[in-house]
PyMOL commands that place a pseudoatom at each C-alpha (Angstrom):
pseudoatom trace, name=CA, resn=MET, resi=1, chain=A, elem=C, hetatm=0, pos=[46.193, 35.180, 79.464]
pseudoatom trace, name=CA, resn=SER, resi=2, chain=A, elem=C, hetatm=0, pos=[48.743, 32.355, 79.228]
pseudoatom trace, name=CA, resn=ASP, resi=3, chain=A, elem=C, hetatm=0, pos=[51.055, 31.812, 76.121]
pseudoatom trace, name=CA, resn=ASP, resi=4, chain=A, elem=C, hetatm=0, pos=[48.828, 28.804, 75.337]
pseudoatom trace, name=CA, resn=ARG, resi=5, chain=A, elem=C, hetatm=0, pos=[45.542, 30.256, 75.112]
pseudoatom trace, name=CA, resn=LEU, resi=6, chain=A, elem=C, hetatm=0, pos=[47.212, 32.961, 72.842]
pseudoatom trace, name=CA, resn=LYS, resi=7, chain=A, elem=C, hetatm=0, pos=[48.658, 30.330, 70.328]
pseudoatom trace, name=CA, resn=GLY, resi=8, chain=A, elem=C, hetatm=0, pos=[45.381, 28.992, 70.803]
pseudoatom trace, name=CA, resn=GLU, resi=9, chain=A, elem=C, hetatm=0, pos=[43.408, 31.751, 69.574]
pseudoatom trace, name=CA, resn=SER, resi=10, chain=A, elem=C, hetatm=0, pos=[46.265, 32.813, 66.491]
pseudoatom trace, name=CA, resn=SER, resi=11, chain=A, elem=C, hetatm=0, pos=[45.943, 29.178, 65.320]
pseudoatom trace, name=CA, resn=ALA, resi=12, chain=A, elem=C, hetatm=0, pos=[42.267, 29.664, 64.938]
pseudoatom trace, name=CA, resn=ALA, resi=13, chain=A, elem=C, hetatm=0, pos=[42.093, 32.740, 63.457]
pseudoatom trace, name=CA, resn=ALA, resi=14, chain=A, elem=C, hetatm=0, pos=[44.811, 31.479, 60.693]
pseudoatom trace, name=CA, resn=ASP, resi=15, chain=A, elem=C, hetatm=0, pos=[42.532, 28.360, 60.311]
pseudoatom trace, name=CA, resn=LEU, resi=16, chain=A, elem=C, hetatm=0, pos=[39.373, 30.785, 59.597]
pseudoatom trace, name=CA, resn=GLU, resi=17, chain=A, elem=C, hetatm=0, pos=[41.450, 32.964, 57.020]
pseudoatom trace, name=CA, resn=THR, resi=18, chain=A, elem=C, hetatm=0, pos=[42.440, 29.240, 55.173]
pseudoatom trace, name=CA, resn=ALA, resi=19, chain=A, elem=C, hetatm=0, pos=[39.123, 28.374, 55.136]
pseudoatom trace, name=CA, resn=GLU, resi=20, chain=A, elem=C, hetatm=0, pos=[37.996, 31.233, 53.566]
pseudoatom trace, name=CA, resn=SER, resi=21, chain=A, elem=C, hetatm=0, pos=[40.449, 32.072, 50.758]
pseudoatom trace, name=CA, resn=ASN, resi=22, chain=A, elem=C, hetatm=0, pos=[39.630, 28.119, 49.560]
pseudoatom trace, name=CA, resn=GLU, resi=23, chain=A, elem=C, hetatm=0, pos=[35.927, 29.334, 49.309]
pseudoatom trace, name=CA, resn=ARG, resi=24, chain=A, elem=C, hetatm=0, pos=[34.955, 28.614, 45.722]
pseudoatom trace, name=CA, resn=PRO, resi=25, chain=A, elem=C, hetatm=0, pos=[32.692, 31.018, 43.980]
pseudoatom trace, name=CA, resn=ALA, resi=26, chain=A, elem=C, hetatm=0, pos=[28.904, 30.116, 43.391]
pseudoatom trace, name=CA, resn=ALA, resi=27, chain=A, elem=C, hetatm=0, pos=[28.427, 27.301, 40.559]
pseudoatom trace, name=CA, resn=GLY, resi=28, chain=A, elem=C, hetatm=0, pos=[26.132, 28.213, 37.468]
pseudoatom trace, name=CA, resn=PRO, resi=29, chain=A, elem=C, hetatm=0, pos=[23.457, 25.581, 36.492]
pseudoatom trace, name=CA, resn=PRO, resi=30, chain=A, elem=C, hetatm=0, pos=[25.042, 22.503, 34.953]
pseudoatom trace, name=CA, resn=THR, resi=31, chain=A, elem=C, hetatm=0, pos=[25.548, 21.884, 31.785]
pseudoatom trace, name=CA, resn=VAL, resi=32, chain=A, elem=C, hetatm=0, pos=[23.945, 18.399, 30.111]
pseudoatom trace, name=CA, resn=THR, resi=33, chain=A, elem=C, hetatm=0, pos=[26.160, 17.195, 27.352]
pseudoatom trace, name=CA, resn=TYR, resi=34, chain=A, elem=C, hetatm=0, pos=[24.062, 13.588, 27.237]
pseudoatom trace, name=CA, resn=ARG, resi=35, chain=A, elem=C, hetatm=0, pos=[20.981, 11.928, 27.858]
pseudoatom trace, name=CA, resn=CYS, resi=36, chain=A, elem=C, hetatm=0, pos=[19.998, 8.302, 27.935]
pseudoatom trace, name=CA, resn=ARG, resi=37, chain=A, elem=C, hetatm=0, pos=[16.264, 6.963, 27.416]
pseudoatom trace, name=CA, resn=PRO, resi=38, chain=A, elem=C, hetatm=0, pos=[15.103, 3.447, 26.875]
pseudoatom trace, name=CA, resn=ALA, resi=39, chain=A, elem=C, hetatm=0, pos=[11.823, 4.229, 24.440]
pseudoatom trace, name=CA, resn=GLY, resi=40, chain=A, elem=C, hetatm=0, pos=[14.577, 6.003, 22.608]
pseudoatom trace, name=CA, resn=PHE, resi=41, chain=A, elem=C, hetatm=0, pos=[14.960, 9.672, 20.731]
pseudoatom trace, name=CA, resn=THR, resi=42, chain=A, elem=C, hetatm=0, pos=[14.906, 10.863, 17.381]
pseudoatom trace, name=CA, resn=CYS, resi=43, chain=A, elem=C, hetatm=0, pos=[17.981, 12.234, 16.141]
pseudoatom trace, name=CA, resn=GLY, resi=44, chain=A, elem=C, hetatm=0, pos=[17.994, 16.640, 15.449]
pseudoatom trace, name=CA, resn=LEU, resi=45, chain=A, elem=C, hetatm=0, pos=[20.163, 15.762, 12.644]
pseudoatom trace, name=CA, resn=CYS, resi=46, chain=A, elem=C, hetatm=0, pos=[19.415, 12.626, 10.530]
pseudoatom trace, name=CA, resn=GLY, resi=47, chain=A, elem=C, hetatm=0, pos=[16.188, 11.421, 12.031]
pseudoatom trace, name=CA, resn=ALA, resi=48, chain=A, elem=C, hetatm=0, pos=[17.883, 7.865, 13.082]
pseudoatom trace, name=CA, resn=GLU, resi=49, chain=A, elem=C, hetatm=0, pos=[16.070, 6.399, 16.541]
pseudoatom trace, name=CA, resn=THR, resi=50, chain=A, elem=C, hetatm=0, pos=[18.791, 5.961, 19.392]
pseudoatom trace, name=CA, resn=ASP, resi=51, chain=A, elem=C, hetatm=0, pos=[18.473, 5.887, 23.031]
pseudoatom trace, name=CA, resn=THR, resi=52, chain=A, elem=C, hetatm=0, pos=[21.413, 7.794, 23.630]
pseudoatom trace, name=CA, resn=GLN, resi=53, chain=A, elem=C, hetatm=0, pos=[22.045, 11.277, 22.627]
pseudoatom trace, name=CA, resn=TRP, resi=54, chain=A, elem=C, hetatm=0, pos=[24.690, 14.010, 23.213]
pseudoatom trace, name=CA, resn=VAL, resi=55, chain=A, elem=C, hetatm=0, pos=[24.852, 17.696, 22.341]
pseudoatom trace, name=CA, resn=ASP, resi=56, chain=A, elem=C, hetatm=0, pos=[26.550, 18.994, 19.579]
pseudoatom trace, name=CA, resn=ASP, resi=57, chain=A, elem=C, hetatm=0, pos=[26.019, 23.028, 18.684]
pseudoatom trace, name=CA, resn=GLY, resi=58, chain=A, elem=C, hetatm=0, pos=[23.336, 23.140, 20.958]
pseudoatom trace, name=CA, resn=THR, resi=59, chain=A, elem=C, hetatm=0, pos=[21.286, 20.024, 19.398]
pseudoatom trace, name=CA, resn=PHE, resi=60, chain=A, elem=C, hetatm=0, pos=[21.003, 16.348, 20.875]
pseudoatom trace, name=CA, resn=VAL, resi=61, chain=A, elem=C, hetatm=0, pos=[21.927, 14.094, 18.318]
pseudoatom trace, name=CA, resn=CYS, resi=62, chain=A, elem=C, hetatm=0, pos=[22.694, 10.696, 18.034]
pseudoatom trace, name=CA, resn=PRO, resi=63, chain=A, elem=C, hetatm=0, pos=[26.428, 9.174, 18.667]
pseudoatom trace, name=CA, resn=ASP, resi=64, chain=A, elem=C, hetatm=0, pos=[26.933, 8.838, 14.639]
pseudoatom trace, name=CA, resn=CYS, resi=65, chain=A, elem=C, hetatm=0, pos=[26.200, 12.372, 14.233]
pseudoatom trace, name=CA, resn=LYS, resi=66, chain=A, elem=C, hetatm=0, pos=[28.156, 14.167, 16.868]
pseudoatom trace, name=CA, resn=SER, resi=67, chain=A, elem=C, hetatm=0, pos=[31.312, 15.707, 16.274]
pseudoatom trace, name=CA, resn=TRP, resi=68, chain=A, elem=C, hetatm=0, pos=[34.082, 14.253, 18.333]
pseudoatom trace, name=CA, resn=SER, resi=69, chain=A, elem=C, hetatm=0, pos=[36.411, 16.890, 17.882]
for i in range(1, 69): cmd.bond("trace and resi %d" % i, "trace and resi %d" % (i + 1))
show_as sticks, trace
zoom trace
């Protein structure tokens, strides 16, 4: 076996090890934080009509009711 072939095989093995160590765990479902609809929504807190809503403590609310902290 030639030295070049051995170098190629060890390089391929190192690339495989690097790829495996860089794998990320499976992601869960996306988290919804915002929604928009031209027909509008009713705010879950104040009842105002709005075309955009943000999630605040698990409730969709208008931008005025959203706690921005």
